[in-house]
C-alpha positions in Angstrom: -38.1 4.3 108.7 -38.7 6.2 112.0 -38.1 9.5 110.2 -40.6 8.6 107.6 -43.2 7.7 110.1 -42.6 10.9 112.1 -42.7 13.0 108.9 -46.0 11.4 108.0 -47.5 12.0 111.4 -46.3 15.7 111.4 -47.8 16.2 107.9 -51.1 14.6 109.0 -51.4 16.8 112.2 -50.4 20.0 110.2 -53.0 19.1 107.5 -55.6 18.6 110.2 -54.8 21.9 111.9 -54.8 23.7 108.5 -58.4 22.5 108.0 -59.4 24.0 111.4 -59.1 20.7 113.2 -62.1 19.3 111.3 -61.9 16.1 109.3 -65.6 16.0 108.5 -64.9 17.0 104.8 -62.5 14.2 104.2 -63.2 10.9 105.9 -61.4 7.6 106.5 -62.2 5.0 103.9 -62.5 1.3 104.3 -62.8 -0.9 101.2 -63.6 -4.6 100.9 -64.3 -6.5 97.7 -63.4 -9.0 95.0 -60.0 -9.0 93.3 -58.7 -10.6 90.1 -55.1 -11.1 89.1 -54.3 -11.7 85.4 -51.9 -14.6 85.8 -50.7 -17.2 88.4 -47.1 -17.0 89.7 -46.0 -19.9 87.6 -48.0 -18.8 84.5 -45.4 -19.5 81.8 -46.4 -18.9 78.2 -49.0 -21.4 77.1 -50.2 -21.9 80.7 -51.7 -18.6 81.9 -54.2 -19.0 84.7 -55.9 -15.9 86.4 -56.3 -15.9 90.1 -59.4 -14.8 92.1 -59.4 -13.4 95.6 -60.2 -10.5 97.9 -59.0 -6.9 98.4 -59.1 -4.9 101.6 -57.8 -1.4 102.0 -57.8 1.4 104.5 -57.2 5.1 103.6 -56.6 8.0 105.9 -58.5 11.4 105.5 -57.5 13.3 102.4 -55.4 16.5 102.4 -56.1 18.4 99.2 -57.2 15.2 97.5 -54.1 13.2 98.5 -54.4 10.4 101.1 -52.2 7.6 102.5 -53.5 4.2 101.8 -52.8 0.6 103.0 -53.9 -2.2 100.7 -54.0 -5.9 101.2 -55.0 -8.6 98.6 -55.0 -12.3 98.6 -55.6 -14.8 95.8 -56.3 -18.6 95.4 -56.0 -20.8 92.4 -54.1 -23.7 90.8 -51.8 -23.8 87.8 -49.5 -26.6 86.4 -50.4 -28.9 89.2 -49.4 -26.5 91.9 -51.5 -24.4 94.4 -51.2 -20.7 94.1 -51.8 -18.6 97.3 -50.1 -15.2 96.8 -50.9 -12.2 99.1 -49.7 -8.6 99.0 -49.4 -5.9 101.6 -48.9 -2.5 100.0 -48.8 1.2 101.1 -48.6 4.4 99.3 -50.5 7.4 98.0 -53.9 7.9 96.4 -55.0 11.1 94.8 -58.7 11.6 94.1 -60.9 14.3 92.4 -64.6 14.6 92.3 -66.4 14.9 88.9 -70.1 15.4 89.6 -71.2 12.6 91.9 -68.3 10.3 91.1 -64.8 10.5 92.5 -61.9 9.4 90.2 -58.6 8.4 91.7 -55.1 7.3 90.8 -52.8 5.4 93.2 -49.1 4.3 93.5 -48.4 1.6 96.1 -45.3 -0.4 97.1 -44.7 -3.2 99.5 -44.2 -6.9 99.8 -45.8 -10.0 98.5 -45.8 -13.5 99.9 -46.7 -17.0 98.6 -46.8 -20.6 99.6 -43.5 -22.5 99.3 -44.4 -25.0 96.5 -46.1 -22.8 93.9 -43.7 -23.8 91.1 -44.8 -26.2 88.3 -45.6 -29.6 89.7 -45.1 -28.1 93.2 -41.4 -27.4 92.9 -40.0 -25.1 95.7 -40.1 -21.4 95.1 -39.5 -18.0 96.8 -42.1 -17.0 99.4 -41.4 -13.2 99.4 -41.1 -10.5 96.8 -41.1 -6.8 96.4 -44.4 -5.7 94.8 -45.7 -2.4 93.3 -49.1 -1.3 91.9 -49.9 1.7 89.6 -53.6 2.2 88.9 -56.8 4.0 89.5 -60.5 3.8 89.5 -63.8 5.4 90.2 -66.1 5.6 93.3 -69.8 5.9 92.7 -71.9 6.9 95.7 -74.8 4.8 96.7 -75.6 6.6 100.0 -74.1 9.3 102.2 -71.5 7.0 103.7 -71.2 4.2 101.1 -69.9 4.0 97.5 -69.2 1.3 94.9 -65.6 1.1 93.7 -64.2 -0.2 90.5 -60.4 0.0 90.2 -57.6 -1.6 88.2 -54.1 -1.3 87.2 -50.6 -2.7 86.7 -48.9 -4.8 89.3 -45.2 -5.8 89.4 -43.9 -8.6 91.6 -40.7 -10.7 91.2 -41.2 -14.3 92.6 -38.6 -16.8 91.4 -38.0 -20.6 91.7 -35.3 -21.8 94.1 -32.7 -24.6 93.6 -33.6 -26.3 96.9 -35.8 -25.7 99.9 -32.7 -26.1 102.1 -30.3 -23.6 100.5 -33.0 -21.1 99.2 -30.8 -19.9 96.3 -32.9 -18.2 93.6 -33.0 -19.8 90.2 -33.7 -17.1 87.6 -36.4 -18.2 85.2 -37.1 -15.6 82.5 -40.4 -17.1 81.4 -42.1 -16.6 84.8 -44.4 -13.6 84.9 -43.4 -10.3 86.7 -46.1 -8.1 85.1 -49.7 -8.5 86.1 -53.0 -6.9 85.5 -55.2 -6.3 88.6 -58.9 -5.6 88.9 -61.0 -5.0 92.1 -64.6 -4.1 92.8 -66.5 -3.7 96.0 -68.0 -1.5 98.7 -66.3 1.6 100.2 -67.4 2.9 103.6 -66.6 6.5 104.4 -66.5 7.2 108.1 
């Protein structure tokens, strides 16, 4: 992990020096907005319930259209008599390209997801952590020099499972639980 962080820092500094030490052309980005997840964690067939929440991300200055991005999302809802409170912390790459005024981007992110303990049907115990990944993209439409409106969406994978008991925490594989989700976000981007 340390080698990865060092490599990222070296690449960032070299990219900055290659641009003459000027980051004015490619800025940091801060995004905040609404997010929608296509199903709840316990959304078995016949009981699909989408979740609503928030999305917040921070992206570093771009180098030839490629930037490192950290994305966090959180959702709230209820399905099958159980509260659903998943959240995700992801990091990865975003590649963007301008077409006229708009900027189109694609992204690939990976990280971790968390959830409340009793999200299973009728509040049965379940795992509180999972690997998560997102593949998607979107468009930024400028509304001023520093602000843009973003619409993005994509595919999200996460693998939360039920457990046999809250004491032993042994996973209980349930093939009907969802692992594939659709994700949509919209909100304001601040370029600074």
